[in-house]
N, C-alpha and C positions, 0 to 999 in steps of 0.2 A: 444495275438498276432494275432491269426487267425481272430478275430473280426476286428482288425485294418486293416488287409489286405483286408478283404471283404468290408470294408467301402468305397473302391475306385471304386466299380462297382455294377451296377444293370442292369438286362437284362429283356427286354420284348421279345416277339416272333419276333418282326420285327425291333425294334429300340433300340439302346443302349441309356440308360438314365443315367445321371451322378448323380442322387440323391442317396447318399450312404445308404447302409442297416444298420439297427440297430436291436437289439434283438427283435424278434417277441413278446415276453412276454412284453417288455417295450412298444412297439408300441400299443399292445392290451390294456395295462393298461392306457396309455394316452388317447386312444380313448374312453374307457369305462368311464374314469373320466370326459372327456368333455361332453359325452352323458348324464351322470347322473346329472352333474351340470346344463346342459341346461334343462333337464326334470324337475329338482327341481325348477328352476326359473319359468318355465312355469306353473307348478302346483301351486306354491306359488302365482304368480300373479293372476291366474284364481281363486284360493281359496279366496283371499282377496277381489277380485271384487265381488264374489258371496256372501261372508259372511258379509263384511262391506259395500257393495254397493258403493265402492269408484271408482274413475277413474283409467284408465290404469296406468298413471304415478305414482299415489299415491300407487297403489297396487304393482307395480314394485319396488318402493322405499322401501316399507315395507318388501318385499321379500329379497332384497339385504342386508339391514341392519340387518335382522334377521339371514340370512345364514352366513353372515360375522361376526356376533356377535360384531358389532361396537358399538352398544348402543346409537346411535343417537335417538332423540325424535321421537316416533312413532306418527302416525296420531291420532287425537282426537277420531275418531270413535272406536278405539280399547279399550279404557278405560271402556266403558259400554257394551262390547260384550264378554260374556263367551265363545261362540263358537270361536270367534276370538282369544282369549287367548289360548284356547286348540290347535287351528291350529298353532299358533305361537310356542308353545312348541314342536309340532311335527316337524315344520320346523327347529328349533334350533338343535334338536337331529339328524335329517336327514342331516343337513348341516355339523355338526361335524363329522358324520360318513363318508360322501362322501368327505369332505375336508381332513380328515385324510388319506383316501385312495389315493386321488390325490397328497397330499404332499409326501407320501411314494413312489408313482410312479415317481414323478419328481426327488426325491432324488436318486432313483435307476438310472434314466437316467443320472444324473450328476456324481454319484460316480462310476458307472460301466464303465465309459469311453465312453459311447454312444455319448455324445456331441462331444468329441474329435474325434471319428470316423467320425461323420458328417463333421466336419471341415476339417479333412484330406482328406476325399473323395471329398469334394467340391474343395479343392486345386488341387488334381490330375485331376479332371474334367477340371478345368481352364487351367492347363498345357497342357492337351491333345488337347483341342480345340484351343489353341494358338500356336501349333506347326507349323513350316514352314520349307520347304526344308528338311524334315525328311524322314525316311524309315518306312513303315508299314510292320510288320512281321506277316503273317497270319499262325497260327499253331505253338504251343509251345511244339512240341514233341521233339525227339532227335535232329533232324535237326534244328528246329526252336530255340531250346535252345542254340545250338552252334553258330548259326547266331547272336543271341542277345548278347551272351558273346563276340563275336568278335567285334560287333559294339560298345559295351560298352567299350572295350579295346581301340578302336580308338577314343572314345569320340564323336561319331556321335549320333545325336538325333534319337530316334525311339519309336514306340509304338507297343506293341504286342497284338494280339487278338487270343482268342481260346474259343471254346464252353465249355471246361472243367473247372469248377471253381477251382478244385484242382491245375491244371497247372497254372492258373492265380494267385492263392495264392502264388505259388512258385516264379513266376516272380516278383510279387509285393514285396515279401520277399527279393529279390535281389536289390530292389530299382528301378526296371524298371517301366515305364509307361505302364499299361496294363489294359485290360477290357475284360469281358466275352461278347461274341457275335458271330453272324454268319457273317463272313467276306464277304460273297457274297451278303449281303443286301445293296442295293443302299444307303439308308438313313444312315446306319451305317458307310459306307465308307466316305460319305459326312461329317458326324459329326466329324470324326477323321482327316479331312483335306486331303482327297485324291487329291483334286484339287491343294493343296499347297505342296503336298509331292514330294520328289525327286525320290523315288523309292519304289517298293513293292516287297516283297519276299513272294511267295506262297509256303509254306512248308507243305501243307496239304497232308496227306498220300493217300487220295482218288483221283484218276486221273480225274474222271468226275467233282468232286468238284473243282479241280484246274483249269480245263478248263473253268468252269462257272465263277469262280472268276476272272480269267485273262480277260475274255470277258467283265465282268462287269466293272472292273477297267479301261480297255482300253477305254471303252465307256465314262467313266466319266472324263478321263484325257488322251488325245492323246499323251502328252509329257512324261508321266510317264515311267520310266525305270523299266521294269518288269522282274524279275528272278523267274522262276517257277521250281518246282520239277517234274521230269518225271521218270517213272519206266521203260519204254521201248521206242523203236524207234517210234512206232505208236503213243503213247501218246505225245512224244516230237514233232512230226509233227503237231499234233492237237493244242498243246499249242502255237507253233510258228504261226500257221495259224490264231489263234484268237487274237494274239497280244503280245505274250511273246517275249522280246528282247533276252533273253538267257534261255535255258532249261538245267538243271543240273540233271544228273542221279547219285544218290549216289552210286548205285551198280557198275556202269561203272567206276566212279572215284575211288572207293575203289579197284576195281580189277586192274586198271592201276597202282595204287600206290603200291599194293602188288607185282605186277610183276616188277615194277621199283626197289623195294627193293631187289628183287632176282637178277636182272641184274646189276643195277648201284646204289647201296645204297648211295654212296658218293654224287651223284648228287641230290638225294632226300634230303639228309641232308643239302646240299647247298641251295636248294630252300626253305627249312624250315626256313632258316635264315631270310626270308622276311615275315614270318608269324607274325601277331600282337601278342605282348606279349613276343616274343623272345628277348634275351638280347645280340644279336650280334652287335648292334649299326648301323645296316643297314636297310634301308627301300626301298621298291619298290613303286614308285609313278608315276601317269600320270599327266602331266602338259600341259595346253593348251596355245598356243602362241597367245597373244592378238595383236590387230592391231597396238598398240603403241610400241610393243617390238622392240628393236634394233637388234634382231636376224633375223627379217624378211628380206628375199632376200639374206641372206648369205648362202654359202655352209656349210655343217656340219663340214668339216675339217677346215674351216676358222672362225668358230664361237668362238673358244677358250673357249668353255663351261667348260672344265675341269680346265683350269687355272683360269677363272673368278669365279668359284664356289669352287675352291680348292679341286676338286676331284670328283664331280658328273659325272656319266657316262651315256650317252644316249644309251639305249639298243634297242630301237625301235622307229619308227615314223609311224604315219598314219593320214589320214584325217578322219573326223567324219563319222562313219558307214562303213568305209573301213577296210579291213583286215590289221592288224599290220605288218609292214615291220621290221622284227627282224634283228638286226645287219646291219643297213643301210650303204651303201657306203658313203665315204667322199664327193662325188660329189653331194649328195642329197641336194637340195635347200630347205631351211626352208621357209614355207609359213604361212600366217595368218590362224589361227584355226587348225594348225597342233597339233596333240597330241603326246607329247614326253613321252616315257616310260623310266624313269630314275632310277638309283640306286645310293644311297648315304646315308650319315648320315642326321639327321634332319637339321643341319646347312647348309650342302651342298645343300640339296633339297630346303631349304628356299631361298638360294642365287639364285638358278636356277629359282625358282618361281618369284623372283624379276626381273630377266633378261627377263622372259617371259611376263612381264607386267601385 
């Protein structure tokens, strides 16, 4: 199983390459077989030219039929040459020995699943390079693992990158698209489609590495939505300065949650109802109003959203990059490109999405 997982990734110091790994022993055996066969053909051709005084093509022909033991008619010059016959015997035994070694190596390549590893790795490479509108998760530690699990629960496409092969083995074991590599490398980000990606999550534990990664990603894609992990206020400011759209401090969020459980545990449980994977039947979704929407120009209280969607509730409204207006008044006029923060079931939210155009 581990070999199959590793078949999906190969790393050089600067560029992620998608040619899958196979067993080193098998690769070494294949290379030695090719080298020995090439050397034997060269020695045989040179030997026949020297002993029989034949041309290059005739010498090569004699070498090939001798090594392969095909038994086709040899050149006439061999019939009267004792050294030629001795040399032919040497080639036959050498060809049998090297051929047997090559056949054994090829059989191991096929029976040990190496060929299957190559095919699986190539397929994953194709899937990674053809991703669009996806999320790049950099770092598969505790935070990165949870991010990937949540994205998988939502059915969103993503690829995870980490320098640690053991972590990538774990990610691939879950069925995730993953590769070993340094996420701060320009060529690596380009190969995994940073210019076609929707967002990037920088979950690396080192603050300086996060800053460099965010700066690199922002340079390659100005529209990329970047969420970065920060440990303190200073690192958060640096990350925002170099291009992060949002900075999340796991320690701060964890502390707030623990305090909230102490003060208002029921509210925390209510908010948990909208976490992916929960079975409360409710979802919290943001929906953008299109130009063609019939809601444009209407006041929120006149939109009849709850009736038309059979229950969807608009909790907030904002314009792009503006702060969300939670619990907006009924007099709020709906405009093109407004973002609606809505709560409802899957069916209710789908109906609201249809209304939004």
